[in-house]
PASEBA-1860 file (N, C-alpha, C; in nm, 3 decimals):
! residues 84
1> XXXXXXXX> -0.474/-0.404/1.203/-0.588/-0.450/1.125/-0.547/-0.436/0.978 ~ -0.548/-0.548/0.903/-0.511/-0.543/0.763/-0.634/-0.585/0.685 ~ -0.664/-0.509/0.578/-0.773/-0.538/0.491/-0.729/-0.522/0.347 ~ -0.801/-0.582/0.254/-0.760/-0.569/0.108/-0.873/-0.548/0.019 ~ -0.997/-0.531/0.060/-1.105/-0.537/-0.028/-1.123/-0.408/-0.115 ~ -1.088/-0.296/-0.070/-1.113/-0.174/-0.147/-1.012/-0.140/-0.254 ~ -0.905/-0.216/-0.263/-0.800/-0.207/-0.373/-0.721/-0.077/-0.365 ~ -0.710/-0.014/-0.250/-0.629/0.110/-0.242/-0.541/0.094/-0.117
9> XXXXXXXX> -0.418/0.135/-0.126/-0.327/0.128/-0.018/-0.340/0.259/0.065 ~ -0.363/0.240/0.190/-0.354/0.352/0.288/-0.318/0.302/0.416 ~ -0.270/0.383/0.509/-0.215/0.350/0.638/-0.248/0.456/0.732 ~ -0.310/0.420/0.844/-0.341/0.518/0.948/-0.347/0.450/1.085 ~ -0.345/0.527/1.190/-0.359/0.476/1.331/-0.472/0.558/1.390 ~ -0.546/0.476/1.474/-0.659/0.534/1.549/-0.671/0.467/1.680 ~ -0.656/0.548/1.785/-0.666/0.491/1.923/-0.566/0.376/1.948 ~ -0.443/0.394/1.890/-0.336/0.298/1.916/-0.338/0.177/1.824
17> XXXXXXXX> -0.434/0.167/1.738/-0.454/0.057/1.645/-0.406/0.098/1.509 ~ -0.315/0.022/1.443/-0.276/0.048/1.303/-0.370/-0.015/1.205 ~ -0.422/0.061/1.115/-0.504/0.018/1.003/-0.432/0.027/0.872 ~ -0.438/-0.078/0.796/-0.369/-0.088/0.669/-0.469/-0.150/0.566 ~ -0.486/-0.077/0.455/-0.566/-0.131/0.344/-0.462/-0.159/0.231 ~ -0.453/-0.281/0.181/-0.358/-0.319/0.081/-0.390/-0.276/-0.057 ~ -0.290/-0.263/-0.142/-0.303/-0.228/-0.284/-0.380/-0.337/-0.358 ~ -0.421/-0.304/-0.480/-0.499/-0.399/-0.554/-0.421/-0.517/-0.606
25> XXXXXXXX> -0.476/-0.638/-0.595/-0.406/-0.759/-0.649/-0.476/-0.804/-0.777 ~ -0.568/-0.723/-0.839/-0.629/-0.759/-0.957/-0.762/-0.695/-0.980 ~ -0.825/-0.641/-0.878/-0.954/-0.568/-0.897/-0.930/-0.434/-0.969 ~ -1.035/-0.379/-1.023/-1.021/-0.256/-1.093/-0.988/-0.139/-0.996 ~ -0.920/-0.046/-1.058/-0.872/0.077/-0.975/-0.981/0.178/-0.982 ~ -1.016/0.240/-0.869/-1.120/0.339/-0.860/-1.061/0.481/-0.840 ~ -1.149/0.572/-0.803/-1.114/0.710/-0.771/-1.015/0.764/-0.869 ~ -0.901/0.819/-0.826/-0.810/0.892/-0.913/-0.735/0.788/-1.001
33> XXXXXXXX> -0.714/0.668/-0.955/-0.633/0.569/-1.028/-0.484/0.602/-1.030 ~ -0.440/0.697/-0.939/-0.299/0.740/-0.939/-0.221/0.665/-0.833 ~ -0.100/0.622/-0.864/-0.009/0.553/-0.776/0.005/0.631/-0.641 ~ 0.023/0.760/-0.649/0.052/0.843/-0.529/-0.075/0.843/-0.436 ~ -0.188/0.819/-0.495/-0.307/0.808/-0.409/-0.337/0.669/-0.356 ~ -0.245/0.575/-0.387/-0.258/0.438/-0.340/-0.332/0.345/-0.432 ~ -0.366/0.389/-0.556/-0.444/0.310/-0.650/-0.341/0.248/-0.750 ~ -0.294/0.122/-0.720/-0.202/0.053/-0.812/-0.210/-0.097/-0.789
41> XXXXXXXX> -0.162/-0.166/-0.891/-0.157/-0.312/-0.877/-0.022/-0.353/-0.817 ~ -0.020/-0.445/-0.713/0.098/-0.487/-0.660/0.082/-0.600/-0.555 ~ 0.185/-0.614/-0.478/0.184/-0.706/-0.372/0.277/-0.663/-0.254 ~ 0.266/-0.723/-0.150/0.340/-0.678/-0.030/0.416/-0.796/0.037 ~ 0.547/-0.782/0.063/0.617/-0.879/0.141/0.612/-0.835/0.287 ~ 0.582/-0.927/0.374/0.574/-0.899/0.515/0.678/-0.992/0.589 ~ 0.768/-0.923/0.659/0.876/-0.991/0.739/0.843/-0.977/0.889 ~ 0.817/-1.095/0.956/0.774/-1.086/1.092/0.885/-1.150/1.177
49> XXXXXXXX> 0.935/-1.082/1.275/1.030/-1.129/1.373/0.974/-1.120/1.508 ~ 1.047/-1.163/1.612/0.998/-1.150/1.747/0.985/-1.004/1.789 ~ 1.062/-0.911/1.722/1.061/-0.770/1.764/1.000/-0.673/1.665 ~ 0.970/-0.713/1.545/0.920/-0.621/1.449/0.835/-0.687/1.340 ~ 0.761/-0.610/1.270/0.680/-0.652/1.152/0.714/-0.543/1.048 ~ 0.774/-0.584/0.933/0.813/-0.496/0.831/0.738/-0.526/0.703 ~ 0.685/-0.416/0.637/0.612/-0.431/0.509/0.693/-0.369/0.395 ~ 0.718/-0.445/0.294/0.780/-0.392/0.172/0.678/-0.404/0.054
57> XXXXXXXX> 0.639/-0.291/0.002/0.529/-0.277/-0.085/0.576/-0.268/-0.234 ~ 0.539/-0.352/-0.319/0.587/-0.366/-0.458/0.473/-0.334/-0.555 ~ 0.493/-0.238/-0.642/0.402/-0.212/-0.754/0.446/-0.306/-0.868 ~ 0.347/-0.360/-0.939/0.380/-0.435/-1.058/0.458/-0.355/-1.156 ~ 0.545/-0.420/-1.237/0.615/-0.352/-1.346/0.525/-0.345/-1.472 ~ 0.580/-0.299/-1.582/0.502/-0.284/-1.710/0.443/-0.419/-1.752 ~ 0.330/-0.415/-1.812/0.252/-0.300/-1.854/0.155/-0.240/-1.752 ~ 0.158/-0.299/-1.631/0.056/-0.260/-1.528/0.102/-0.150/-1.431
65> XXXXXXXX> 0.235/-0.121/-1.425/0.286/-0.017/-1.339/0.429/0.010/-1.377 ~ 0.497/0.073/-1.280/0.637/0.107/-1.303/0.736/0.039/-1.215 ~ 0.689/-0.060/-1.139/0.778/-0.144/-1.054/0.836/-0.067/-0.936 ~ 0.767/0.035/-0.888/0.823/0.105/-0.769/0.814/0.023/-0.640 ~ 0.895/0.042/-0.541/0.900/-0.021/-0.413/0.902/0.080/-0.307 ~ 0.820/0.058/-0.206/0.821/0.150/-0.093/0.803/0.065/0.033 ~ 0.816/0.134/0.149/0.794/0.071/0.280/0.665/0.131/0.341 ~ 0.605/0.069/0.443/0.482/0.106/0.490/0.480/0.254/0.545
73> XXXXXXXX> 0.594/0.296/0.608/0.600/0.431/0.661/0.596/0.537/0.556 ~ 0.611/0.500/0.427/0.601/0.599/0.314/0.454/0.634/0.282 ~ 0.361/0.563/0.346/0.220/0.580/0.311/0.142/0.630/0.431 ~ 0.047/0.713/0.405/-0.048/0.765/0.501/-0.191/0.752/0.451 ~ -0.286/0.811/0.525/-0.419/0.788/0.491/-0.459/0.867/0.370 ~ -0.382/0.961/0.328/-0.406/1.038/0.205/-0.316/0.997/0.089 ~ -0.251/0.880/0.102/-0.170/0.828/-0.006/-0.018/0.834/0.033 ~ 0.067/0.843/-0.077/0.209/0.848/-0.057/0.244/0.975/0.013
81> XXXX> 0.328/0.967/0.121/0.354/1.089/0.199/0.456/1.177/0.124 ~ 0.552/1.121/0.047/0.645/1.200/-0.029/0.613/1.180/-0.170 ~ 0.553/1.284/-0.234/0.508/1.272/-0.371/0.628/1.278/-0.464 ~ 0.633/1.190/-0.564/0.754/1.181/-0.650/0.725/1.257/-0.780
END
């Protein structure tokens, strides 16, 4: 299940279903406003093959962000799993 309305990136599984909320594509940032918490402006490349679906998540560069890139498994329901 992929959603994008709340403008925060988070990733979780519940009863075998993967839930993904995408980062903001232009709406205002809420809550902490911190990248590590999933509040950032960006876009996601999705590569679909017969055997896999891969997500590459891109933060916008300056002046809106730092241009960081992650993969979906770097994110959990509480934000970035490995804090930088």
